N, C-alpha and C positions, 0 to 999 in steps of 0.2 A: 457383335453388331457389324454389319457390312458397311461399306462406304456409302451406298445410296441411302441407307437409313440415317447415318450420321449427318450426311449433307442435308437431308430433309429436316432433321431436328434443328440443325444449325440455321437453316433458312427460316423456319418458323420462328425461332428465337430472335433472329434479327428483325423480322417483321413486327413481332410483339414489342421489341425494344424501340423500334422506330415510331410505332403508334404512341407509345408512352412519351417519348421525347417531343414529338410534334404536339401532343395534347398539352404537356406542361409548358411548352414554348408559347402556345396560343393563350393559355391561362395567364401567363406573365404579361403578354402584350395587352390583353383586355384589361388587366389590372393597372396598367400604366407603367410597367417596368420593361426594360429591354429584354428581348427573348433569350439572348445569349447567357443571361444570368441563370437560366434554368439548367444549364449544362454543368455548373460548378457544384460538386456534390454537397458540401455542408452549407454553402452560401444559399443554395436554393431552398433549403429547409428554413433558414432564417427569413427569407423573403416570403415563403408560404405562410409562416406564422404571422407576419405583418399583414399579409393579404386577408387572413382570416380574422384579424383583429385580436389576436391572443397576446397575453403578456410574455415577457422574456422567459419566465420559468417554464413555460410550455416548450419553448425551443430547447432549453437545457434538459428537460425530461426526455427528449428524443434520444439522448445519448445513454440513457440508463437501460 
């Protein structure tokens, strides 16, 4: 793989990651939580289960 292909793959990956981060940030803000909480890896799953109205065991099942 040459350098131009690697940089293209890296750029596309960063763009996809940015879309995901911005989407999750917006979802947290619309649900009434601070947007920065979407950036913390395990904590954001806890907040997402609260937003969805799921019980605690659903959050615990995410680790299985």
